[in-house]
C-alpha positions, 0 to 999 in steps of 0.5 A, spaced: 684 552 946 679 547 948 680 539 947 674 534 949 677 528 948 676 520 949 681 516 952 682 508 950 688 505 953 694 509 951 690 512 945 685 519 945 681 522 940 676 528 940 675 535 938 678 541 939 677 549 938 681 555 939 681 562 938 686 567 937 684 574 939 690 578 937 688 576 930 680 575 931 681 568 929 677 562 931 677 555 929 675 548 930 677 541 928 679 534 930 685 531 934 688 525 936 694 522 940 697 517 944 699 518 952 705 515 954 706 516 962 706 523 963 707 525 955 702 526 950 703 526 943 698 529 938 696 531 931 690 537 931 687 538 924 682 544 922 679 542 915 676 548 910 670 551 913 673 550 920 675 557 921 670 563 921 669 569 917 674 571 912 679 565 914 673 559 912 677 557 906 683 556 910 685 549 913 690 547 919 694 541 921 699 541 927 703 536 931 705 537 938 707 534 945 705 536 952 707 534 959 701 532 964 702 534 971 702 529 976 695 530 978 692 530 971 689 537 971 694 541 967 698 539 960 703 544 958 706 543 951 708 546 944 706 545 937 708 546 930 704 545 923 702 549 917 696 553 915 694 552 908 689 555 903 687 562 900 683 567 903 683 571 896 687 571 890 692 576 894 692 573 901 694 567 903 692 563 910 698 564 913 703 558 912 708 555 917 707 555 924 712 553 929 714 553 937 707 555 939 706 554 946 699 552 950 697 550 957 690 546 958 687 546 965 682 541 966 
């Protein structure tokens, strides 16, 4: 996962992208959040068309929380959300996601 964010006081907004090599899934979208001390609370969204290939009809929305390291170079957190849409009349985009883990390094 990659975030490119701009911070204004305690608010942040930007873009995000990620890849899941196990499922050959790549996506990009937007993110927004707030920073309170070392805690980051955020929302990520990938719109229809934000995924590549056969997943292009899918969308994703996820919320999470992360802790920033004391030096500000690493953020570790969790997220959960939902993938929606249909890839075909027989194949759903995926449904609920829970307990996702990530680490971002600056």
